N, C-alpha and C positions, 0 to 999 in steps of 0.2 A: 459453532463458529458465529452464529448470528448474535449471541450473547456477548461476545467479544466486540464485535463490531458496534452494537448498541451501546455497550458500556463506555467505550472509549468515543463514541459519536462520529465514527467513519461514515463517509458520504454513502449513499445509494450506490449499488454497482452501476457503472456505465461500459458501454462497449469501448475498447480502446481501437482507435483506427490510426494510430501513429506508428504502427508496426513495432513498436516497443515490446509489447507484450503478447505478440503473435495473435492479435484480434481476440484476445481474451477479455473477460469483463474485469474491471478494477474499481477498487474503492479507496478512498484517500482521507487522510487527516492532515489539517494544516498545522505545520509546527510554527511557522511563521509566513509572511507574504511571498517567500520563495522557496521554502523547503517543505517537504510532505512525506508522510509514511504512506506507503500504497500497498495494499493487499491486491494480489493477482489471483483471480480464481481460474485455476487450470484444471477442468474436470471436477474431481472430489478433492483436490489438493489446493491449499492456499499458500502462496509465497509472499514474504513481506520484503519490502524495499524501502530504503531512504532515498530521496530524489530531490533535485533542484530544477524548478522551472522559472521563467521569468515571471509568471503570474498563474493563479488558479485556473484561468480561462484555457491554458495550454494543455492542461492535463487530459490525457486521452486522445489529444488531436495532434500535437507536435512531440517529438522526442525529448526527453529532458536533457538539460544541460549535463548533469551528473546523476548517475544511478549507481547504487550499490545493493546487492542482495545481502539482507540480513539473515533471513531464516528461509530455508527451503523446506517445503512441507510443513507448515506451522501446525503444531499440535498443542492445544490449550493446555493438555494435562502435563506438558513438559515445562518444568520451572524455567529452564534457560530460554525457551520461546517467549514466555511471559516477561521475562527480565529484559528481553530485547526490546519490548514495547515500551516498559515502564521505564527504560534508560532514557527515552526520547520524550515521553509523555509525563512522567513523573508519578 
């Protein structure tokens, strides 16, 4: 999973204190100034979301304005999961 995060230049993991991700750690990628892809690290599993915040500083501190689960239990060997990222990043 580390290779995916590094390849797409996701942020280092931070502790979520917004209660949105159950205090799990999250890593994010900025699509634009208000939209972000977020990986939630839940034990050994990673869930991928698309979200909207007012700005990057709110991530992990405040609940997102909009959030949608794209992939539950991300598996880099699953082509559908890889396509979910490429759909947004290109």
